[in-house]
C-alpha positions in Angstrom: 0.0 0.0 0.0 2.8 2.4 0.8 4.4 2.0 -2.6 1.0 2.9 -4.3 0.4 5.9 -2.2 3.9 7.3 -2.7 3.5 7.1 -6.6 0.2 9.0 -6.6 1.2 11.6 -4.0 4.3 12.6 -5.9 2.3 13.0 -9.2 -0.5 15.1 -7.6 1.8 17.4 -5.8 3.2 18.8 -9.1 -0.3 20.2 -10.0 -1.6 21.2 -6.6 1.5 23.1 -5.4 1.6 25.5 -8.4 -1.9 26.8 -8.9 -3.0 29.2 -6.2 -2.3 32.8 -7.0 -1.6 32.5 -10.7 -1.3 35.8 -12.5 -2.2 35.0 -16.1 -5.6 35.7 -17.6 -6.6 32.5 -19.4 -9.1 31.4 -16.6 -11.1 34.6 -17.2 -12.1 33.4 -20.7 -15.1 31.1 -21.6 -15.0 27.3 -21.4 -14.2 25.6 -24.6 -13.2 22.2 -25.7 -9.6 21.3 -25.1 -8.2 18.0 -26.5 -5.6 16.4 -24.5 -3.8 13.2 -24.8 -6.5 10.5 -24.5 -9.2 12.9 -23.3 -11.2 16.0 -24.0 -12.4 18.6 -21.4 -13.8 22.1 -21.3 -11.3 24.6 -20.1 -11.0 28.4 -20.3 -8.6 29.9 -22.8 -5.5 28.2 -24.1 -4.0 26.1 -21.2 -0.2 26.1 -20.6 1.3 22.6 -20.8 4.1 21.3 -18.6 5.7 18.0 -18.5 7.5 16.7 -15.4 9.1 13.3 -14.5 8.6 12.4 -10.9 10.6 9.7 -9.1 8.3 7.4 -7.1 8.8 4.2 -5.1 7.3 2.4 -8.2 9.7 4.1 -10.6 9.8 7.4 -12.5 6.4 8.6 -13.9 5.8 11.3 -16.5 3.1 13.9 -15.6 1.5 16.0 -18.3 -0.4 19.0 -16.9 -2.4 21.7 -18.5 -3.3 24.8 -16.6 -5.5 27.9 -17.2 -5.1 30.5 -14.5 -5.9 34.0 -13.6 -5.4 36.2 -10.5 -8.2 34.5 -8.5 -8.7 31.1 -10.0 -7.3 28.3 -11.9 -8.4 25.2 -13.9 -6.0 22.3 -14.3 -6.0 18.7 -15.7 -3.0 16.3 -15.2 -2.6 12.8 -16.3 0.0 10.2 -16.0 0.4 6.5 -17.0 0.9 4.4 -13.9 3.9 2.0 -13.9 3.0 -1.7 -14.8 1.5 -3.5 -11.8 0.8 -0.3 -9.8 -2.7 -0.2 -8.4 -4.0 3.3 -7.4 -5.0 4.5 -4.1 -7.4 7.5 -4.6 -7.9 8.1 -0.9 -4.2 8.2 -0.3 -3.8 10.5 -3.4 -6.4 13.0 -2.0 -4.8 13.1 1.4 -1.3 13.2 0.0 -2.0 16.1 -2.3 -3.7 18.1 0.5 -0.8 17.5 2.8 1.7 18.6 0.3 0.0 21.9 -0.2 -0.6 22.6 3.5 -4.3 22.1 3.1 -7.0 20.0 4.9 -9.4 17.6 3.2 -12.8 19.0 4.4 -15.1 16.9 2.0 -14.3 13.7 0.1 -16.8 11.7 -1.8 -16.4 8.2 -3.4 -17.8 8.4 -6.9 -17.3 7.2 -10.5 -16.5 8.9 -13.8 -17.5 7.2 -17.0 -17.7 4.0 -14.8 -14.1 4.4 -13.5 -13.4 4.8 -9.8 -13.0 8.4 -8.7 -12.9 10.7 -5.7 -14.2 14.3 -5.4 -12.6 16.5 -2.7 -12.6 20.0 -1.3 -9.3 21.0 0.3 -9.2 24.1 2.4 -6.3 26.3 3.6 -4.1 25.3 0.7 -0.9 27.6 0.2 1.2 28.0 -2.8 5.0 28.7 -2.7 4.2 32.5 -2.2 1.8 31.9 0.8 -1.3 32.7 -1.1 -4.3 30.8 0.4 -6.9 29.1 -1.7 -9.5 26.3 -1.8 -9.0 23.4 -4.1 -11.9 21.5 -5.6 -10.7 18.3 -7.4 -11.7 15.0 -8.9 -9.1 12.2 -9.0 -9.8 9.3 -11.5 -8.2 6.0 -12.2 -9.0 4.9 -15.8 -7.2 2.6 -18.3 -4.0 2.5 -16.2 -3.9 6.2 -16.0 -4.4 8.7 -13.2 -6.3 11.9 -14.0 -6.6 14.9 -11.7 -8.9 17.8 -12.4 -8.7 20.9 -10.2 -10.4 24.1 -9.7 -8.5 26.5 -7.4 -10.1 29.7 -6.0 -8.9 32.4 -3.7 -10.0 32.1 -0.1 -8.9 29.6 2.4 -12.4 28.0 3.0 -14.7 28.5 0.0 -17.8 26.2 0.3 -18.8 25.9 -3.4 -16.8 26.2 -6.6 -19.8 27.4 -8.7 -21.2 26.2 -11.9 -18.1 26.4 -14.1 -16.5 23.8 -12.0 -19.5 21.3 -12.6 -19.2 22.0 -16.3 -15.5 21.4 -16.2 -15.6 18.2 -14.3 -18.7 16.9 -16.1 -17.2 17.5 -19.6 -14.2 15.2 -19.2 -14.3 12.5 -21.8 -11.8 9.8 -21.4 -11.2 8.1 -24.8 
């Protein structure tokens, strides 16, 4: 179990730790279809792409993330192919991601997305590297030996609801 959690936590930290307090303007634009590797999703503007290789107990994994941010909110989707034989631990991923951004999991729900196991979470008190506080609303999905993480981050350390655009964003993800 420890090996599984370590792999997922490292992957999720890349996205969670970099979003709060963005200063671009892409997240102020309307949602439109974005086609990523193996999926499509509604995102605002033209997301910035980043690729990172993360060392985990299960071996190195490549994380591809797309982020649209503005001064007070951000949308992100990240995906990675899990190493052969690695089973995902979604609950551990949620907790590990929250811990790594200094946040607290306030709400977590077991769900599915297109029939795949998923977790929805609200993480409060999250901090970025500059100390900006935010609330993270996220969905973690294990599908076809891949881990997907969708995030909506908004200013404020304990925001209760992400609003309608989050629901559109999460609901629009089509895993191919």
